C-alpha positions as CSV (number, residue, x, y, z in Angstrom):
1,M,10.6,0.6,-25.8
2,L,11.0,2.3,-22.5
3,M,8.8,5.3,-22.0
4,M,10.3,8.0,-19.7
5,P,7.8,8.6,-16.9
6,T,6.6,12.1,-16.2
7,C,7.1,13.9,-12.9
8,K,3.5,12.9,-11.9
9,D,4.3,9.3,-12.7
10,V,7.5,9.4,-10.7
11,S,5.7,10.8,-7.6
12,K,3.3,7.8,-7.8
13,L,6.2,5.4,-8.3
14,L,8.0,6.8,-5.3
15,S,4.9,6.4,-3.2
16,D,4.3,2.8,-4.5
17,R,7.9,1.9,-3.8
18,L,7.3,2.5,-0.1
19,D,4.7,-0.3,0.0
20,Q,5.9,-2.7,-2.7
21,R,8.7,-3.8,-4.9
22,L,8.5,-2.1,-8.3
23,G,8.9,-4.0,-11.5
24,R,12.1,-3.8,-13.5
25,M,10.7,-1.4,-16.1
26,D,9.3,0.9,-13.5
27,T,12.6,0.8,-11.6
28,L,14.6,1.6,-14.7
29,G,12.3,4.4,-15.8
30,L,12.4,5.8,-12.2
31,R,16.2,5.7,-12.1
32,L,16.5,7.4,-15.5
33,H,14.1,10.1,-14.6
34,L,15.7,10.8,-11.2
35,A,19.1,11.0,-12.9
36,M,17.8,13.9,-15.0
37,C,15.2,15.7,-12.8
38,N,16.5,17.6,-9.8
39,A,12.9,18.3,-8.5
40,C,12.0,14.6,-8.5
41,S,15.3,13.7,-7.0
42,Q,14.5,16.1,-4.1
43,V,11.1,14.5,-3.7
44,A,12.7,11.0,-3.6
45,R,15.1,12.2,-0.8
46,Q,12.1,13.5,1.1
47,F,10.3,10.2,0.7
48,E,13.4,8.4,2.0
49,L,13.6,10.7,5.0
50,L,9.9,10.1,5.8
51,R,10.4,6.3,5.4
52,K,13.4,6.3,7.8
53,G,11.6,8.5,10.3
54,T,8.4,6.4,10.4
55,A,10.5,3.2,10.6
56,E,11.9,4.6,13.9
57,L,8.6,5.6,15.3
58,P,7.7,2.3,17.0
59,R,11.1,2.2,18.8
60,A,10.7,5.8,19.9
61,Q,7.2,5.1,21.2
62,D,8.4,2.0,23.0
63,S,11.1,4.0,24.9
64,T,8.6,6.6,26.0
65,G,5.9,4.1,27.1
66,P,4.7,3.7,30.7
67,E,7.5,1.3,31.6
68,S,10.2,4.0,30.9
69,K,8.8,6.5,33.4
């Protein structure tokens, strides 16, 4: 039986998802919770923005390095 994760569980799952692939049950529970919880959905969007922003950091630093001056 699938247990619905709490908001605290979801915040940990969202963080874990940045570093590793979640299992099927965790992914399903996360999706169900996000479909019903506006607050956690907002947190998920914020995590995604942070992930995208940090993914672009190395490229931004490369273009501002000593060679570009």
